[in-house]
N, C-alpha and C positions, 0 to 999 in steps of 0.2 A: 308334866311339870319339869322344868329344867333343873338338873341336879338331883332329882329324885331317883335313888338307886334301889328302891324297894324291889324285891323279886316279884314277878308276876305270879299271882295266885288264882286258882280256880276252885270254887266251892260249889258243891251240889247239895241243896237241902232236899232230902228225900223222905219218902214215907207214903202211906196210903192217902187217898183223897180224904180231906177233912182233918188231917193231922196239923195243919197250920203252916205248910211249906211256904206259901206266898208271903204270909205275914212275917214269919221269921226271916226269910231271905231279904225282904225289904228292910227289916230292922238291921240285919247285918250290913246291907248296902249303905244305910243311913249312917251307921257308926264308922264304916271303913272307907267308903267311897268306891267299893267294888261295883262294877256295872251290873245291874240287875236284869234278868230276863225270866219270863214266865214260860216254861216249856209248853204249857197248854196252848199258847198262842202260835206255836210252830206246827200244831196238828193240822193235817190237811182236812178239808171239809168232810170227806168220807169218814174219817176217824171220829170227828165231832158228831156226825149224824148217827153213827153206830152207838156211841156212848149215850147220846141224848135219848136214843131208843132203848136204852137199858141193855145193850149188847156189849159184853166185855171185848176189848181189843185182844187179838191173838198176836203172837210174835211176828207173824208176817206183816201185820199192820204197824207194828212198833218199830221194826228195823230201820226203815227210811227216816222216820221221825227222829230216832236216836242218832243216826248218822248226821242228820242236819244239825242237831244240837251240838254234837262233837265238832262239827265244822264251824259253827258259830263261835264256840270257845276258842278253837284254833285260830280263827281270823282275829279275834280280840287279842289272843296271845301274840300274834305277829305284830299287832299294833302297840304292844306293851301295856295292854289294858287288862287288869284283873277283873274277874267276873264272879257273880253268885247267881246260880240258876236254881229255880224252884222246879223240881222234876221228881216224879214218883220213883224212878230208878229201882223198881221193886226186886228185880232179879240180879244176881251176880253177873250174868251174861249181858244184861242191859248196861250195868255199870262198866263192864269191860269195853263195850262200844264207846261209852262216853270217855273212857281213859285212852282210847285210840286217837282222840283229838289232841289237846294240849298235854304237855307233861305234868305230872304231879297233881291230878285232880283229887280233891279231898271231899269227904262226905260228912254231912250232918244228918243223921237218921233220927227223925222225930217219931217216937214210938210211945204208945200208950194203950189204955183200955179201950176195947171195942165199943163199949157203951158210951164213953165220952165222945168218941169220934162219930158214932151214929147220931148222937144228940146234936153235934155240930152240923152234920150234913142235913139233918131234918130242919134245922133253923136257917140254913144257908139259902140265900135267894139269888137268882140270876146266874147260876152256874149250870152247865149242861150235864154234869156228872151226877146221876141220881144216887141216892143212898143205897138203892138196891144193888149197886155194883161193889159195895164195900166188901162183901163176903168173897167175891172173886179176887179182889185185890189182896185181901189178907191171906187167901189160900196160896197165892203165888209168891208172897213176900219172902225173900231170903235176906236174913240179917247180915250186916257187915261181918266179913270174916276177918280173922286176926291180921292177915296180910293186906287188908284194905285200909288205907289211911282215912281216919275220920273219928267221929264221936257219936255216941248215942245219947239222946236227951229225952227226958220224960215230959210228954205234952201236958202233964198236970200242972206244970209251971206256967205262969203268965208269959205271953209272947215276948214281952220286953226282956224278961229274965232269960228266956231261951236264947234270944239273939245275943245278949251280953255273954252268956255262958259259951255259946258257939265261938264268939270272937276270942274270948279268953282261952278256951281250951285248944283252939287251933293256932293261937298265937298270932292272930291277924292284927296288923298295925291299925291303930285308930286314925280316922281322918283328922287332919289338923282342925282343932276347934271342936271336935266331937268329944264330949265328956260322958260320964256315966249317967244314965237316965234313971 
C-alpha cells in the first residue's frame, strides 16, 4: 500500500500439534492482513513420512525445515510484508533459528490441557500427525522464556477469542475494515 508506514511484523503461533495453531494464525491473518503460512507445508516428504509413521522428528530433521521457515520470513521482510506463521517451535533453540531470519519475531504460545489437545487430535481428520506423537511433543516443549517476545494463551478459549487476544496483546494493527468478531 502506498503511504502505509506500519512496521513489518513477524508472528509465530506456536505449540504442540492440536493446540489450534493454524486456526488461530488464520484468524490473526484475517484481522490484520499479515501473510499466513503453515509450517507443515514446508516439511520435506521424508519428514512427513516419518511423522505419518508415528516416528517423532529429531533435531537433525528439523534444522533444515526451521532454516527454510526463517528464510521465508526474511524474504517477506525484504518485500515489506508482515507474516504470521503456524509452527510448533517447541524448543528455545528452534525459536532461536526462526529469530535468525527477520528481526523481531514474536510468538503466540497456545498452551492447554493435554486431555483437550488429545481429544482434538483424535477428532482431527486428514492430517499426517498422529495423536500418538503428542507425548513426544509435550516432552520437548520449552515454554517461552522472559527474554522471548510473545504471549501465552490458554487454548480453552474459542479460536476467535484467541486470535483477537493475540492481536490485542501484541498490539498488531487491524486490517482496514476488520472489526471485532
